[in-house]
C-alpha positions in Angstrom: 16.4 12.8 13.8 15.1 11.2 10.7 11.5 10.0 11.2 9.7 7.7 8.8 6.0 8.4 8.9 4.2 5.3 8.0 0.6 6.3 7.1 -1.1 3.3 8.3 -3.3 1.4 6.1 -1.6 -1.9 5.0 1.3 -4.2 5.4 3.0 -3.2 2.1 3.4 0.4 3.5 5.1 -1.2 6.5 7.5 -3.1 4.3 8.3 0.1 2.4 8.9 1.9 5.8 11.3 -0.9 6.9 13.1 -0.7 3.4 13.6 3.2 4.1 14.8 2.4 7.6 17.4 -0.2 6.4 18.7 2.4 3.9 19.0 5.1 6.6 21.2 3.3 9.0 20.8 3.9 12.9 19.4 7.3 13.2 15.7 6.8 12.6 12.4 6.4 14.2 9.4 4.8 12.6 6.2 6.3 13.5 3.0 4.4 12.5 0.1 6.7 12.3 -3.6 5.6 12.1 -5.5 2.3 11.5 -4.1 -1.1 10.8 -2.9 -4.2 12.5 -0.2 -3.2 15.0 1.1 -6.5 15.8 1.3 -7.4 12.1 3.3 -4.0 11.4 5.6 -4.8 14.3 6.1 -8.3 13.1 7.3 -6.8 9.7 9.5 -4.5 11.3 11.0 -7.1 13.6 11.5 -9.6 10.6 13.5 -6.7 8.9 15.8 -6.4 11.9 14.4 -3.1 13.2 14.4 -2.9 17.1 11.0 -2.5 18.6 12.1 0.6 20.5 12.7 2.2 16.9 8.9 1.9 16.3 6.2 4.2 17.7 2.5 3.7 17.1 0.1 6.7 17.3 -3.6 5.7 16.9 -4.9 9.3 17.3 -5.4 9.8 13.5 -8.5 8.8 11.5 -7.6 10.2 8.0 -4.6 11.6 6.0 -5.0 15.2 7.6 -4.9 13.8 11.0 -2.0 11.6 10.2 0.1 14.8 10.1 -1.9 17.3 12.5 -2.0 14.6 15.2 1.7 13.5 15.0 3.1 17.0 14.6 3.9 17.4 18.3 5.2 13.9 18.7 7.6 14.3 15.5 8.7 17.9 16.9 9.4 16.3 20.4 11.4 13.5 18.5 13.5 16.4 17.0 12.4 15.4 13.4 14.7 17.2 10.8 13.6 14.9 8.0 10.3 13.1 7.5 9.9 10.3 5.0 6.3 10.1 4.3 5.4 6.4 3.2 2.1 5.7 1.5 1.0 4.4 -1.8 2.3 6.4 -4.8 -1.2 7.5 -5.8 -1.6 8.8 -2.3 1.7 10.8 -2.3 0.5 13.9 -4.1 -2.3 14.4 -1.5 -0.2 13.4 1.4 2.7 15.7 0.6 0.2 18.6 0.1 -1.3 18.1 3.4 2.3 17.7 4.9 3.5 20.9 3.4 0.4 22.7 5.0 1.5 21.3 8.5 5.2 21.5 8.2 5.9 24.5 6.0 8.5 26.8 7.6 9.4 24.6 10.4 12.8 23.6 9.2 11.7 20.1 8.4 12.6 18.4 5.1 9.7 16.3 3.8 10.7 13.3 1.6 8.1 11.2 -0.3 8.6 7.6 -0.1 6.0 5.8 -2.0 5.1 2.2 -2.2 4.5 1.4 -5.8 2.3 -1.4 -6.7 0.8 -0.3 -10.0 -2.6 0.4 -8.6 -4.2 3.8 -9.0 -6.9 5.8 -7.4 -8.1 9.4 -8.1 -7.9 11.3 -5.0 -8.4 14.7 -6.6 -11.9 15.2 -5.0 -10.3 15.2 -1.6 -6.8 16.9 -2.2 -7.9 20.6 -2.3 -10.2 20.3 0.7 -7.6 18.4 2.6 -4.7 20.8 1.9 -7.1 23.6 3.0 -7.9 21.6 6.2 -4.3 21.4 6.9 -3.6 25.0 6.4 -6.6 26.1 8.4 -5.4 23.8 11.2 -1.8 25.2 11.0 -2.8 28.8 11.1 -5.7 28.6 13.6 -5.5 25.3 15.4 -9.0 24.5 14.1 -9.5 21.2 12.5 -12.5 20.5 10.2 -13.3 16.8 9.8 -15.8 14.5 8.1 -18.1 12.8 10.5 -18.7 9.8 8.2 -14.9 9.3 7.9 -14.3 9.3 11.6 -17.2 6.9 12.2 -16.3 4.6 9.2 -12.7 4.2 10.6 -14.0 3.2 13.9 -12.1 6.0 15.7 -12.9 5.5 19.5 -10.9 8.5 20.8 -12.2 11.7 21.8 -12.5 14.6 19.5 -11.1 17.9 20.7 -7.6 16.4 21.7 -4.4 18.1 22.6 -3.7 18.2 18.9 -6.3 20.9 18.1 -8.0 23.9 19.6 -11.3 22.9 18.4 -12.6 20.1 15.9 -15.6 20.9 13.6 -17.6 18.6 11.6 -17.1 19.6 8.0 -20.0 17.8 6.5 -22.3 20.8 7.3 -20.2 23.0 5.0 -19.9 20.6 2.0 -22.3 22.6 0.0 -20.3 25.8 0.5 -17.1 24.0 -0.3 -18.7 22.4 -3.5 -19.7 26.0 -4.5 -16.4 27.3 -4.0 -14.9 24.4 -6.0 -12.8 23.0 -3.0 -14.7 19.9 -2.5 -17.1 17.9 -4.6 -18.3 15.0 -2.2 
């Protein structure tokens, strides 16, 4: 099964996910992960001719790492063999680094599908730490998170979900990670 993982955020990503879906034919599912206007996304998909049963919304993520850790079981249950990662072009390097941490060795082909709008953003300050967070989760089931990110995204779910063994606030370790050169927050 081909899965299009739309990393929430904005309607342009939804348009890109719809474009990818139309190129794939019938064998796909779009999974929208994270924040955003669900009815707006669904309208974009509907206007593109994508049946509503082909769209699954997962609101358990609050950042890019949890876009992948918190949808891994769902995507595995769907029988994902290919995952098209839809996000902004400037976000693709970080997103794919995290995706590789979560999916490496699981027999799933990861395909970047960037939305390109000419904007840019330097995410290097988060990239190393987030790749490390993904690998630690993959190897141990422990998810480190930034409390301020969870709070700023308005995440209302409970931490310690079925997606992880334990979730630990990472803000306490930022000094150590900064010293190690992994995070400069």
